PATITI-377808 format. One record per residue (C-alpha): residue in three letters; residue number from 1; x, y, z. Coordinates in pm, 1 decimal, always signed. Layout:
 code pos       xx       yy       zz
  ALA NUM        X        Y        Z
...
//
This chain:
 code pos       xx       yy       zz
  MET   1  -8759.8 -16822.7  +1028.1
  SER   2  -8635.8 -16484.4   +858.6
  ARG   3  -8417.4 -16433.5   +550.4
  ARG   4  -8181.1 -16133.1   +526.1
  SER   5  -8110.4 -15991.3   +225.3
  PRO   6  -7756.5 -15907.6    +87.7
  LYS   7  -7609.6 -15601.4   +166.0
  GLY   8  -7520.7 -15528.0   -207.0
  SER   9  -7894.9 -15591.9   -301.4
  SER  10  -8023.6 -15325.7    -65.3
  THR  11  -7764.2 -15084.9   -195.6
  ALA  12  -7854.4 -15128.5   -552.4
  VAL  13  -8226.8 -15115.5   -476.9
  ALA  14  -8160.0 -14766.4   -313.2
  THR  15  -7891.4 -14648.9   -592.4
  HIS  16  -8212.8 -14722.1   -837.8
  ARG  17  -8448.1 -14509.5   -645.9
  GLN  18  -8171.3 -14208.3   -643.3
  GLU  19  -8141.4 -14281.6  -1019.6
  GLU  20  -8534.0 -14273.2  -1092.8
  ARG  21  -8593.5 -13969.2   -881.7
  LEU  22  -8354.8 -13760.6  -1051.6
  GLY  23  -8478.5 -13819.4  -1381.3
  THR  24  -8856.3 -13789.4  -1258.1
  LEU  25  -8758.6 -13458.5  -1073.7
  LEU  26  -8612.6 -13293.7  -1379.7
  ILE  27  -8884.0 -13413.3  -1628.6
  VAL  28  -9160.7 -13300.2  -1373.6
  SER  29  -9023.3 -12960.0  -1338.6
  VAL  30  -8994.4 -12907.3  -1719.1
  LEU  31  -9356.2 -13031.9  -1733.5
  ILE  32  -9495.9 -12826.4  -1499.5
  THR  33  -9300.6 -12509.4  -1644.5
  ALA  34  -9442.4 -12580.2  -1989.0
  ALA  35  -9772.1 -12632.0  -1831.7
  LEU  36  -9750.9 -12274.4  -1641.6
  TYR  37  -9698.2 -12092.7  -1993.4
  LEU  38  -9926.1 -12295.7  -2224.7
  ILE  39 -10238.1 -12324.5  -1985.7
  PRO  40 -10375.8 -11944.7  -1968.1
  PRO  41 -10515.4 -11979.5  -1603.1
  ALA  42 -10189.0 -12104.7  -1470.7
  ARG  43 -10025.5 -11791.1  -1579.6
  ILE  44 -10102.6 -11617.4  -1249.6
  VAL  45  -9883.6 -11905.0  -1107.0
  ALA  46  -9588.6 -11842.9  -1347.2
  TYR  47  -9586.4 -11452.0  -1209.6
  PRO  48  -9371.7 -11493.4   -936.3
  LEU  49  -9119.6 -11724.2  -1131.8
  LEU  50  -9069.7 -11425.8  -1355.3
  LEU  51  -8975.8 -11208.2  -1067.4
  LEU  52  -8724.3 -11475.8   -966.6
  SER  53  -8579.7 -11446.3  -1273.3
  THR  54  -8563.9 -11064.9  -1272.7
  PHE  55  -8390.5 -11107.4   -900.8
  ALA  56  -8153.8 -11340.7  -1033.3
  HIS  57  -8076.0 -11087.0  -1319.8
  GLU  58  -8031.8 -10772.9  -1108.1
  MET  59  -7806.4 -10957.8   -850.8
  GLY  60  -7594.8 -11061.3  -1161.2
  HIS  61  -7545.3 -10676.1  -1228.8
  GLY  62  -7474.9 -10633.0   -887.3
  ILE  63  -7235.3 -10896.2   -822.4
  ALA  64  -7075.0 -10832.9  -1158.1
  ALA  65  -7010.4 -10484.5  -1048.8
  MET  66  -6847.4 -10568.6   -723.1
  LEU  67  -6634.2 -10811.8   -926.3
  VAL  68  -6474.3 -10521.6  -1132.4
  GLY  69  -6402.2 -10311.3   -823.4
  GLY  70  -6762.5 -10114.7   -835.5
  ARG  71  -7025.4 -10073.7   -580.5
  PHE  72  -7396.4 -10203.1   -565.5
  ASP  73  -7609.3  -9947.8   -422.2
  GLN  74  -7977.9 -10033.1   -473.7
  LEU  75  -8174.4 -10308.0   -656.9
  LEU  76  -8531.3 -10248.8   -746.2
  ILE  77  -8821.0 -10480.3   -832.8
  HIS  78  -9134.9 -10333.6   -974.8
  ALA  79  -9452.5 -10515.6   -995.6
  ASP  80  -9479.3 -10529.8  -1402.6
  GLY  81  -9177.0 -10780.7  -1343.8
  SER  82  -8888.0 -10548.3  -1453.7
  GLY  83  -8603.1 -10454.7  -1250.3
  VAL  84  -8299.6 -10214.4  -1211.5
  ALA  85  -7959.0 -10230.8  -1038.3
  MET  86  -7821.1  -9928.9   -958.8
  MET  87  -7428.0  -9951.8   -914.1
  ARG  88  -7114.0  -9734.2   -924.9
  LEU  89  -6864.1  -9854.4  -1152.8
  PRO  90  -6491.5  -9769.5  -1254.1
  LEU  91  -6493.0  -9537.5  -1562.7
  THR  92  -6372.6  -9808.1  -1774.2
  ARG  93  -6528.7  -9961.9  -2074.7
  THR  94  -6450.3 -10325.4  -1959.7
  ALA  95  -6637.8 -10260.7  -1647.0
  SER  96  -6933.0 -10111.2  -1791.8
  ALA  97  -6933.1 -10429.9  -2032.1
  ILE  98  -6895.1 -10690.5  -1756.5
  SER  99  -7127.8 -10576.9  -1537.2
  SER 100  -7388.3 -10544.5  -1788.7
  ALA 101  -7323.7 -10894.0  -1927.7
  GLY 102  -7351.7 -11016.9  -1540.2
  GLY 103  -7719.0 -10942.9  -1551.8
  LEU 104  -7780.4 -11164.3  -1841.4
  LEU 105  -7556.2 -11434.2  -1708.7
  GLY 106  -7704.9 -11405.2  -1364.3
  PRO 107  -8014.0 -11670.0  -1427.6
  PRO 108  -7806.0 -11914.8  -1621.1
  VAL 109  -7543.1 -11931.0  -1386.5
  MET 110  -7794.3 -11936.7  -1073.9
  ALA 111  -7976.7 -12229.2  -1263.6
  ALA 112  -7656.7 -12415.6  -1321.8
  LEU 113  -7558.3 -12409.2   -971.6
  LEU 114  -7872.0 -12506.1   -828.3
  LEU 115  -7921.5 -12799.9  -1091.6
  ILE 116  -7566.3 -12925.9   -980.9
  LEU 117  -7614.4 -12906.4   -610.5
  GLY 118  -7972.2 -13039.6   -660.9
  THR 119  -7833.7 -13362.0   -735.1
  ARG 120  -7751.3 -13469.0   -379.3
  ARG 121  -8081.5 -13487.3   -192.2
  ALA 122  -7859.8 -13449.6   +132.2
  TRP 123  -7786.7 -13084.4    +82.9
  ALA 124  -8123.3 -12955.5    -60.1
  SER 125  -8258.0 -12855.3   +315.9
  ALA 126  -7911.1 -12663.8   +375.4
  LEU 127  -7933.8 -12523.5    +48.9
  LEU 128  -8283.1 -12372.9   +105.2
  TRP 129  -8208.7 -12217.6   +444.5
  ILE 130  -7876.8 -12085.2   +286.3
  LEU 131  -8080.3 -11912.7     -9.0
  SER 132  -8340.3 -11802.5   +250.1
  ALA 133  -8079.3 -11625.7   +473.7
  LEU 134  -7918.4 -11486.1   +159.5
  SER 135  -8248.3 -11324.7    +38.7
  VAL 136  -8327.5 -11165.8   +367.8
  LEU 137  -7958.8 -11048.2   +375.7
  THR 138  -8010.7 -10876.8    +11.9
  VAL 139  -8344.4 -10702.8   +139.9
  LEU 140  -8119.7 -10548.6   +428.4
  TRP 141  -7853.7 -10480.7   +214.4
  VAL 142  -7959.6 -10328.1   -136.7
  VAL 143  -8341.4 -10397.5   -205.1
  ARG 144  -8506.0 -10040.5   -165.1
  SER 145  -8845.1 -10090.1   -363.8
  ALA 146  -9126.0 -10154.8   -148.4
  PHE 147  -9256.6 -10442.5   -391.8
  GLY 148  -8885.1 -10564.5   -415.5
  VAL 149  -8884.0 -10631.9    -54.5
  PHE 150  -9232.0 -10792.8    -20.9
  PHE 151  -9114.7 -11022.3   -331.0
  VAL 152  -8794.1 -11133.8   -159.5
  LEU 153  -8898.8 -11157.6   +177.1
  SER 154  -9203.2 -11370.8    +49.4
  LEU 155  -8921.5 -11589.4   -148.3
  ALA 156  -8722.6 -11627.8   +160.5
  ALA 157  -8999.8 -11753.6   +379.0
  THR 158  -9102.0 -11987.6    +94.3
  MET 159  -8756.5 -12142.3   +119.3
  ALA 160  -8749.5 -12138.3   +465.5
  ALA 161  -9077.9 -12346.4   +482.1
  PHE 162  -8992.6 -12610.4   +245.9
  ALA 163  -8646.3 -12621.5   +443.1
  ARG 164  -8828.8 -12647.8   +782.3
  TRP 165  -9133.9 -12849.3   +710.8
  GLY 166  -9092.2 -13026.5   +348.2
  LYS 167  -8985.2 -13408.7   +314.9
  PRO 168  -8637.0 -13439.2   +189.8
  VAL 169  -8764.0 -13528.1   -161.0
  VAL 170  -9022.2 -13211.0   -157.5
  GLN 171  -8688.2 -13002.5    -57.8
  GLN 172  -8488.6 -13150.9   -377.1
  PHE 173  -8757.9 -13108.4   -581.0
  VAL 174  -8786.1 -12712.8   -512.0
  VAL 175  -8412.4 -12677.0   -562.9
  ILE 176  -8447.8 -12821.4   -913.1
  PHE 177  -8781.0 -12671.1   -976.3
  PHE 178  -8585.1 -12332.9   -915.5
  ALA 179  -8306.4 -12430.0  -1119.3
  THR 180  -8524.4 -12523.6  -1377.2
  GLN 181  -8728.5 -12173.2  -1394.6
  LEU 182  -8421.2 -11985.3  -1413.5
  GLY 183  -8284.6 -12197.9  -1686.9
  LEU 184  -8575.2 -12175.1  -1892.1
  SER 185  -8624.5 -11814.4  -1836.5
  VAL 186  -8326.5 -11781.0  -2059.3
  PHE 187  -8516.9 -11883.5  -2333.6
  SER 188  -8851.7 -11739.4  -2259.4
  ARG 189  -8731.1 -11379.6  -2248.3
  ALA 190  -8440.5 -11440.7  -2515.5
  ASP 191  -8590.3 -11153.4  -2721.6
  TYR 192  -8452.5 -10888.0  -2463.7
  LEU 193  -8080.5 -11002.1  -2596.6
  PHE 194  -8169.8 -10864.0  -2911.6
  GLN 195  -8334.7 -10556.5  -2845.3
  PRO 196  -8152.6 -10212.7  -2796.9
  TYR 197  -8392.2 -10046.9  -2547.5
  ALA 198  -8562.1 -10184.5  -2253.1
  GLN 199  -8898.5 -10039.5  -2117.1
  THR 200  -8917.5 -10058.1  -1731.2
  ALA 201  -9110.4  -9914.2  -1457.7
  THR 202  -8862.0  -9614.4  -1426.1
  GLY 203  -8855.0  -9535.4  -1762.4
  ARG 204  -8717.7  -9641.9  -2099.4
  MET 205  -8315.3  -9735.5  -2112.6
  PRO 206  -8069.1  -9882.5  -2339.5
  SER 207  -8071.4 -10251.9  -2289.1
  ASP 208  -7793.6 -10458.5  -2146.7
  VAL 209  -7648.8 -10566.8  -2484.0
  GLN 210  -7684.5 -10208.3  -2636.2
  GLN 211  -7477.6 -10070.4  -2307.8
  ILE 212  -7200.1 -10380.6  -2403.8
  SER 213  -7219.4 -10264.2  -2762.1
  ASN 214  -7184.9  -9898.4  -2623.9
  ALA 215  -6865.8 -10006.2  -2433.4
  LEU 216  -6709.1 -10230.2  -2671.1
  VAL 217  -6719.3 -10292.8  -3049.0
  GLY 218  -7015.3 -10449.2  -3266.5
  PRO 219  -7359.2 -10381.6  -3264.5
  TYR 220  -7606.8 -10491.5  -2992.0
  TRP 221  -7738.7 -10797.4  -3165.2
  PHE 222  -7389.7 -10942.3  -3209.4
  TRP 223  -7326.6 -10933.4  -2810.6
  GLY 224  -7691.0 -11061.1  -2750.4
  GLY 225  -7586.5 -11379.5  -2956.9
  ALA 226  -7251.6 -11425.8  -2788.4
  ILE 227  -7458.3 -11408.2  -2446.5
  ALA 228  -7710.5 -11650.6  -2580.2
  LEU 229  -7450.0 -11911.9  -2662.0
  LEU 230  -7239.1 -11857.9  -2350.6
  SER 231  -7609.8 -11898.6  -2157.7
  GLY 232  -7676.8 -12187.1  -2347.5
  GLY 233  -7327.8 -12365.4  -2302.9
  ILE 234  -7379.7 -12294.8  -1918.6
  LEU 235  -7708.0 -12463.0  -1915.3
  PHE 236  -7569.9 -12758.3  -2124.7
  LEU 237  -7256.5 -12841.3  -1888.2
  ALA 238  -7513.4 -12830.8  -1591.5
  VAL 239  -7765.6 -13061.0  -1747.2
  ARG 240  -7471.8 -13266.6  -1847.3
  PHE 241  -7338.7 -13291.5  -1518.7
  TYR 242  -7702.8 -13386.8  -1388.7
  ALA 243  -7732.8 -13646.8  -1656.1
  LYS 244  -7386.3 -13778.3  -1537.0
  SER 245  -7504.0 -13810.6  -1181.5
  ILE 246  -7809.3 -14020.4  -1294.4
  LEU 247  -7541.8 -14236.8  -1500.0
  ALA 248  -7353.5 -14274.5  -1214.1
  HIS 249  -7623.4 -14425.9   -960.0
  HIS 250  -7708.2 -14677.8  -1286.7
  GLU 251  -7334.6 -14766.0  -1313.2
  ALA 252  -7325.2 -14807.7   -927.9
  ARG 253  -7655.8 -15063.0   -952.6
  THR 254  -7534.0 -15233.5  -1271.8
  GLY 255  -7149.0 -15215.0  -1269.7
  ASN 256  -7129.3 -15116.7  -1592.8
  LYS 257  -6967.6 -14799.3  -1705.2
  ARG 258  -7005.6 -14557.5  -1974.8
  LEU 259  -6854.9 -14247.6  -2094.2
  ILE 260  -7091.2 -13922.6  -2178.7
//
């Protein structure tokens, strides 16, 4: 004689698994990231992740330029981890400042979007396909350095491979892992926010915060601090949303309600 489990019981078990998975995926992502930076041999693996943050940074410049009515002409990524976005901007101080800030805010904004969207396992495969396609389009559109083309196409192929053959939980982990990398790059490369110059493969040039300072009022370190606070706020809201998703699963399982 068979016994059928109550429907509410099976739903509670599934919700509990979702709750545990979201917490575990984020914790594992953070631990792996810490290992990549703390264990010297693992830093080789961290190198592509450095390039990922450079890619998000330069795309942030270009997208911001278009938002203020300019043009995004070229994106260069170099093997030393540096990059340059070549743009044509309206001849206004505001346009110059916004396009400069766009690069600094690119990684935290992208991290926040991925972290929020990564809370839904059902979205992970489609999201990876979309990111892969957008990466290919970016190469056709603006990436012009040979190394940059190689890296962005490799990134597109990696995301497409996970989207095609990865299990749903693995796909979700990849999305959250990328979000974690971009989010933590805000802090691992925070020294750039307080430097007047940037050294790239194409030479020395004013840093983004110095260009904001040149366009507006206030010293470069003031704008570096403002960008740091804004980036931290964006990431805080994303993590808060992620935590609320875990809490929502917990409430669905237990019937308790709390506010974060």
